[in-house]
C-alpha positions in Angstrom: -12.7 3.2 -22.4 -12.8 6.8 -21.2 -10.9 8.9 -18.5 -12.2 9.9 -15.5 -10.4 12.6 -13.4 -10.8 12.7 -9.7 -9.8 15.0 -7.2 -7.6 13.5 -4.3 -5.7 14.8 -1.3 -2.4 14.8 -3.4 -4.1 16.6 -6.5 -6.0 15.6 -9.4 -5.5 12.0 -10.9 -7.1 10.1 -13.8 -8.9 6.8 -13.8 -10.0 4.6 -16.6 -13.6 3.3 -16.8 -15.6 1.6 -19.7 -19.3 1.3 -20.7 -21.0 -2.1 -20.6 -24.7 -2.8 -20.8 -25.6 0.7 -19.7 -23.3 0.7 -16.7 -20.2 2.8 -16.1 -17.6 0.4 -14.8 -14.4 1.0 -13.3 -11.3 -0.8 -14.8 -9.4 -2.8 -12.0 -6.0 -1.5 -11.1 -4.5 -5.0 -11.5 -5.7 -5.4 -14.9 -4.2 -2.0 -16.0 -1.0 -2.8 -14.3 -0.6 -6.1 -15.7 -0.7 -4.9 -19.3 2.8 -4.7 -21.1 2.2 -1.1 -22.0 1.8 0.2 -18.7 4.5 2.4 -17.3 4.6 4.5 -14.0 1.8 4.7 -11.5 -2.0 4.3 -11.5 -4.0 6.3 -11.1 -2.3 8.3 -13.9 -1.1 11.6 -12.7 -1.6 13.3 -16.1 -4.4 13.2 -18.8 -1.6 12.6 -21.6 -0.3 9.3 -19.9 -3.7 8.0 -19.7 -4.5 8.7 -23.3 -1.2 7.2 -24.5 -2.0 4.0 -22.4 -5.5 3.7 -24.1 -3.9 3.9 -27.6 -1.4 1.3 -27.0 -3.0 -1.4 -24.4 -5.0 -4.4 -24.8 -6.2 -4.4 -21.3 -10.0 -3.7 -22.1 -10.1 -6.6 -24.7 -8.4 -9.0 -22.3 -10.5 -7.8 -19.5 -14.0 -8.3 -21.4 -12.7 -11.5 -22.9 -11.8 -13.0 -19.5 -13.6 -10.6 -17.4 -11.3 -10.6 -14.4 -10.6 -14.2 -15.5 -14.3 -15.4 -14.6 -17.3 -13.4 -15.6 -17.5 -14.2 -19.5 -15.2 -17.3 -19.4 -16.8 -20.2 -20.7 -15.7 -23.7 -21.4 -14.6 -23.6 -25.1 -14.8 -27.5 -25.4 -18.1 -27.7 -23.8 -16.8 -29.6 -20.7 -18.0 -27.2 -18.2 -18.9 -23.6 -17.1 -15.9 -22.4 -14.8 -17.7 -19.3 -13.9 -20.6 -21.3 -12.4 -18.1 -23.9 -10.7 -16.5 -20.9 -9.1 -19.6 -19.7 -7.7 -20.5 -23.1 -6.3 -17.1 -23.6 -4.7 -17.1 -20.1 -3.0 -20.6 -20.7 -1.8 -19.4 -23.6 0.1 -16.4 -21.7 1.3 -18.5 -19.1 2.9 -20.5 -21.4 5.0 -17.5 -23.9 6.0 -14.4 -21.6 6.0 -15.5 -17.9 7.0 -12.1 -16.8 8.0 -10.3 -18.2 5.1 -12.8 -17.2 2.4 -10.8 -14.2 1.2 -7.4 -15.8 1.1 -8.8 -18.8 -0.7 -10.4 -16.4 -3.3 -7.1 -14.7 -4.0 -5.2 -17.9 -4.4 -7.9 -19.5 -6.7 -8.4 -16.3 -9.0 -4.6 -15.5 -9.3 -3.0 -18.7 -9.5 -5.1 -21.8 -9.9 -7.4 -20.6 -12.6 -4.9 -18.5 -14.7 -2.6 -21.6 -14.7 -5.0 -24.5 -15.9 -7.0 -22.1 -18.2 -4.4 -19.6 -19.6 -1.3 -21.4 -19.1 -2.0 -25.0 -19.7 -5.1 -24.4 -21.6 -6.8 -27.2 -20.2 -10.7 -26.8 -20.0 -11.6 -30.3 -19.1 -11.6 -30.5 -15.3 -11.2 -34.3 -15.4 -7.7 -33.9 -17.1 -6.4 -31.4 -14.5 -4.6 -34.0 -12.5 -2.2 -34.5 -15.8 -0.8 -31.0 -15.2 0.1 -31.2 -11.5 3.7 -31.6 -12.0 3.9 -28.7 -14.3 1.6 -26.7 -12.0 4.2 -27.1 -9.1 7.0 -26.2 -11.4 5.1 -23.0 -12.5 4.4 -22.0 -8.8 8.5 -22.3 -8.3 9.4 -20.4 -11.4 6.7 -18.1 -12.7 4.1 -17.6 -10.0 4.7 -13.9 -8.8 3.1 -11.9 -6.2 -0.2 -10.6 -7.4 0.6 -7.0 -6.1 3.5 -6.6 -8.3 2.9 -5.3 -11.9 4.3 -7.2 -15.0 6.9 -4.5 -15.7 8.4 -4.6 -12.2 8.7 -8.1 -11.5 12.0 -9.6 -10.2 13.0 -12.8 -9.0 12.5 -11.7 -5.3 8.8 -11.2 -6.3 8.0 -14.9 -6.7 5.5 -16.1 -4.3 6.7 -17.6 -0.9 6.9 -21.3 0.0 3.8 -21.0 2.2 1.8 -19.2 -0.4 2.7 -22.2 -2.9 1.3 -24.6 -0.5 -1.9 -22.6 -0.1 -2.4 -22.6 -3.8 -2.1 -26.3 -3.8 -4.6 -26.7 -1.0 -7.0 -24.3 -2.7 -7.0 -26.5 -5.8 -7.4 -29.7 -3.8 -10.4 -28.4 -2.1 -11.8 -27.0 -5.3 -11.7 -30.4 -6.7 -13.3 -32.2 -3.8 -16.2 -29.7 -4.0 -16.6 -30.5 -7.8 -16.5 -34.1 -7.0 -19.4 -33.6 -4.5 -21.2 -31.7 -7.0 -20.8 -34.6 -9.6 -18.7 -32.3 -12.0 -15.7 -34.3 -11.5 -15.5 -38.0 -12.2 -14.4 -40.0 -9.0 -11.2 -41.5 -10.7 -10.1 -38.0 -11.7 -10.2 -36.9 -8.0 -6.4 -37.0 -7.6 -4.8 -34.7 -4.9 -1.8 -32.5 -5.8 1.1 -33.0 -3.6 2.2 -30.0 -1.5 5.8 -29.0 -1.0 7.5 -30.7 1.8 7.6 -28.9 5.3 11.3 -28.9 5.9 12.1 -27.4 2.4 12.7 -23.7 3.0 13.3 -22.0 -0.5 15.0 -18.7 -1.3 11.9 -16.8 -1.1 11.1 -17.6 2.5 11.7 -15.1 5.4 15.1 -14.7 6.1 17.5 -12.0 7.5 16.2 -9.2 5.4 12.7 -9.8 6.9 13.6 -8.8 10.6 14.3 -5.6 12.3 17.6 -5.5 14.0 18.2 -3.8 17.2 20.0 -0.9 15.4 17.1 -0.5 13.0 14.6 -0.7 15.9 16.1 2.2 17.7 16.5 4.4 14.6 12.9 3.9 13.6 11.6 4.7 17.3 13.9 7.8 17.2 12.5 8.7 13.9 8.9 8.4 15.1 9.6 10.5 18.4 11.1 13.5 16.1 8.0 13.5 14.1 5.9 13.7 17.3 7.5 16.6 18.5 7.7 18.3 15.1 4.0 18.1 14.2 1.9 21.1 15.5 -1.5 19.2 14.8 -3.0 17.1 17.7 -4.6 14.6 15.5 -1.1 13.7 13.8 0.7 13.7 17.1 -1.9 11.1 18.4 -1.4 8.9 15.3 2.4 9.0 15.5 2.2 8.2 19.1 -0.2 5.3 18.6 2.2 3.9 15.9 5.2 4.5 18.3 3.4 2.5 20.9 2.1 -0.1 18.5 5.6 -0.6 17.0 7.3 -1.0 20.5 4.7 -3.6 21.7 4.9 -5.6 18.6 8.8 -5.8 18.5 8.9 -6.8 22.2 5.9 -9.1 22.6 5.7 -11.0 19.2 1.9 -10.5 18.9 0.4 -10.5 15.4 -1.0 -7.2 14.1 -4.7 -8.1 14.6 -4.0 -9.7 18.1 -2.6 -6.5 19.4 -5.4 -4.4 17.5 -8.0 -6.6 19.3 -6.3 -6.5 22.7 -8.5 -5.1 25.6 -7.5 -3.9 28.9 -8.7 -7.1 30.4 -6.0 -9.1 28.7 -3.2 -7.3 30.5 -1.6 -8.4 33.8 0.9 -6.6 36.0 4.1 -7.5 37.7 2.2 -8.7 40.9 0.3 -11.1 38.8 3.2 -12.9 37.5 3.9 -15.5 40.3 0.3 -16.8 40.0 -0.4 -16.3 36.3 2.8 -17.3 34.5 3.9 -20.9 34.8 7.0 -21.6 36.9 8.8 -23.4 34.2 8.5 -20.1 32.0 9.7 -18.0 34.7 12.8 -20.1 35.4 13.8 -20.4 31.7 13.4 -16.7 31.1 15.2 -15.8 34.3 17.9 -18.3 33.4 18.5 -16.4 30.2 18.7 -12.9 31.8 15.1 -12.0 31.2 13.0 -9.9 33.7 9.2 -10.4 33.7 7.3 -7.0 34.2 3.8 -8.4 33.4 2.2 -10.6 30.7 -0.7 -10.7 28.3 -3.3 -13.4 28.2 -5.5 -13.4 25.0 -7.8 -15.9 23.7 -9.7 -14.4 20.8 -9.6 -11.4 18.4 -11.9 -9.2 16.4 -13.9 -10.8 13.5 -13.5 -7.8 11.4 -10.6 -5.3 10.9 -13.2 -2.4 11.3 -14.2 -3.8 14.7 -17.9 -3.2 13.8 -20.0 -2.9 16.8 -23.7 -4.0 17.3 -25.9 -0.9 17.1 -28.1 -1.8 20.2 -25.4 -3.5 22.5 -22.2 -2.0 21.3 -20.5 -5.6 21.3 -17.7 -6.5 19.0 -17.6 -10.0 17.3 -14.9 -12.1 18.6 -13.2 -15.1 16.8 -10.5 -17.6 17.8 -7.0 -16.7 17.3 -5.2 -17.9 14.2 -4.5 -21.8 14.3 -7.1 -22.0 17.0 -10.5 -23.7 17.1 -12.3 -21.9 19.9 -12.1 -18.9 22.1 -11.7 -20.8 25.3 -8.9 -20.2 27.6 -7.3 -23.5 26.4 -6.9 -22.2 23.1 -5.4 -18.8 24.2 -2.0 -17.5 24.3 0.2 -16.2 27.1 2.9 -13.7 26.4 5.4 -12.6 29.0 6.5 -8.9 28.8 10.2 -8.8 29.3 10.7 -5.0 28.4 10.2 -2.5 31.1 9.1 0.4 28.4 6.7 -1.9 26.9 5.0 -2.7 30.1 4.9 1.1 30.9 3.0 1.9 27.6 0.7 -1.1 28.2 -0.1 0.2 31.8 -0.8 3.7 30.4 -3.2 2.5 27.8 -4.7 0.2 30.3 -5.8 3.1 32.5 -7.3 5.1 29.5 -9.4 2.0 28.4 -10.6 1.1 31.9 -11.8 4.7 32.3 -13.8 4.3 29.0 -15.3 1.2 30.4 -16.4 3.0 33.7 -17.9 5.7 31.3 -19.7 3.2 29.4 -18.4 4.9 26.0 -19.8 1.9 24.0 -22.9 1.0 25.9 -21.7 -2.7 26.3 -20.5 -3.9 29.7 -18.1 -6.4 28.4 -14.3 -5.5 29.3 -13.2 -7.3 26.0 -15.0 -4.4 24.0 -12.9 -1.8 25.2 -9.4 -1.8 23.4 -6.2 -0.4 24.4 -5.8 1.2 20.9 -9.1 2.8 20.1 -7.6 4.3 17.0 -8.8 3.1 13.5 -6.7 0.5 11.8 -6.2 2.3 8.8 -4.8 5.2 10.9 -2.1 3.2 12.3 -1.4 1.4 9.0 -1.4 4.5 6.7 0.7 6.4 9.4 3.4 4.0 9.5 3.4 3.0 5.8 4.3 6.7 5.0 7.6 6.1 7.0 8.3 3.4 4.2 10.0 1.1 6.7 9.6 -2.7 7.1 6.2 -4.1 7.5 4.5 -4.5 11.0 4.8 -8.4 10.7 8.5 -8.1 10.4 8.3 -7.1 14.0 7.0 -10.5 15.0 9.6 -12.3 12.9 12.2 -10.1 14.9 10.7 -11.2 18.2 10.4 -14.8 17.2 14.2 -14.8 16.2 15.5 -13.2 19.2 13.6 -15.5 21.5 14.6 -18.7 19.7 18.2 -17.5 19.3 18.8 -16.5 22.9 16.8 -19.2 24.7 17.6 -22.2 22.4 14.5 -23.6 23.9 12.0 -25.0 21.4 9.0 -25.7 23.8 9.3 -22.1 25.5 9.5 -20.5 22.0 6.6 -22.2 20.4 4.5 -21.8 23.8 5.1 -17.9 23.8 4.7 -17.3 20.1 1.9 -19.6 19.4 3.6 -21.7 16.7 2.3 -25.5 16.0 5.0 -26.6 13.8 8.6 -27.3 14.8 9.8 -26.2 11.4 9.1 -22.4 12.4 11.3 -22.8 15.2 14.1 -24.2 13.0 13.3 -21.4 10.7 13.9 -18.7 13.2 16.9 -20.2 14.8 18.5 -20.4 11.3 17.8 -16.7 10.8 19.3 -15.8 14.1 22.6 -17.8 13.3 22.8 -15.9 9.9 22.5 -12.5 11.4 25.4 -13.6 13.7 27.3 -14.8 10.9 26.6 -11.6 8.9 27.6 -9.4 11.7 31.0 -11.2 12.0 31.8 -10.9 8.3 31.2 -7.1 8.2 34.6 -5.3 7.7 35.7 -3.5 10.9 36.2 0.2 10.4 38.6 1.0 13.2 39.5 4.6 13.9 43.2 5.1 13.7 44.7 6.5 16.6 48.0 8.4 17.0 49.5 6.5 19.8 52.9 7.3 21.1 55.3 4.6 22.0 57.0 5.3 25.4 
């Protein structure tokens, strides 16, 4: 293992690399951060920290032995080659589940394989079903988020309820695939039970995962001051995009990729509401004090976060929305806009996108290829992450919580926010009630007044 200095924007940092078969390979950051000797940050800010880590660590030996848990791993008892099994499994996933391929790879490499091979030490795939009960217990008590290093793990960093179920589904699909490839006996193809849907554990989203109205106002004010304080036009444009993005997400309940993929053709104005929004939605929203200034109708999103365009046609690949099977209108979403400022932002960006379409900036004639946020995804994400506030997805949780709590209408909430399960509505309603209780429990801090009694 050797040290390689690199000059970054913040200064010079030091990376760890190693030689294998004549190739200079880079040590994965998660392997280094998971080592018990690791302290501080990676890449290392000084050469001394890197040298001290090399003296005391076992990362390279573990990495070569496991090779990211996969490359050099062979069945010690000659029951099978897990490296080859994994390749077969992911070849099938790439063909049949293109959208969930990356997520399944993460669950399989970080939770399923490490448990059965490193924790349970079971190298016979035909005996994996005997460890299902212990696997479920391990997911509840000892399965931490892969992004958190070993030294910094806390109880709150245990994976969420939904991630546990995703791990179990990945395990079941892997065993089914091995059965089709005749690497698993038919009588051993037993499915591991998922956690019940109505069970919400302590790691599920809660009050801390939503942005309260006071926080919403504070963050917007902070971004506004940054817009006026910066002298560079590029930074001003980046902060303005973050401000608009933040406002729309909070008031619409869109997912990040849905808003990032939104074109001007998906935006409709106040004069279109009577014909475009169903009467029962208008009645329910008006009943609870909402005004409808326009609406968004979206039925697809970009297939890749970089919005790669075809070199000849300039078109961007579109895929169905999350949880939908097609890009037809019947599988789309309709989101009424009930905030005036949000609608003003959409109108301004609509005009800019429409003008770009008229100029044919991207060759293509399709309206869905001209986005209201032409900025790159990394520009928006990095600019916002530098503020160190709650994640963008918390804004969707906030919109869901507010709508569920104020309307108390399950059908309306699920229709607008695109939820299929009833448990999602119940969860957000529970969060709303919790926020109300917490606000009542806060100690009042009255200002004493010197009142004279007449």
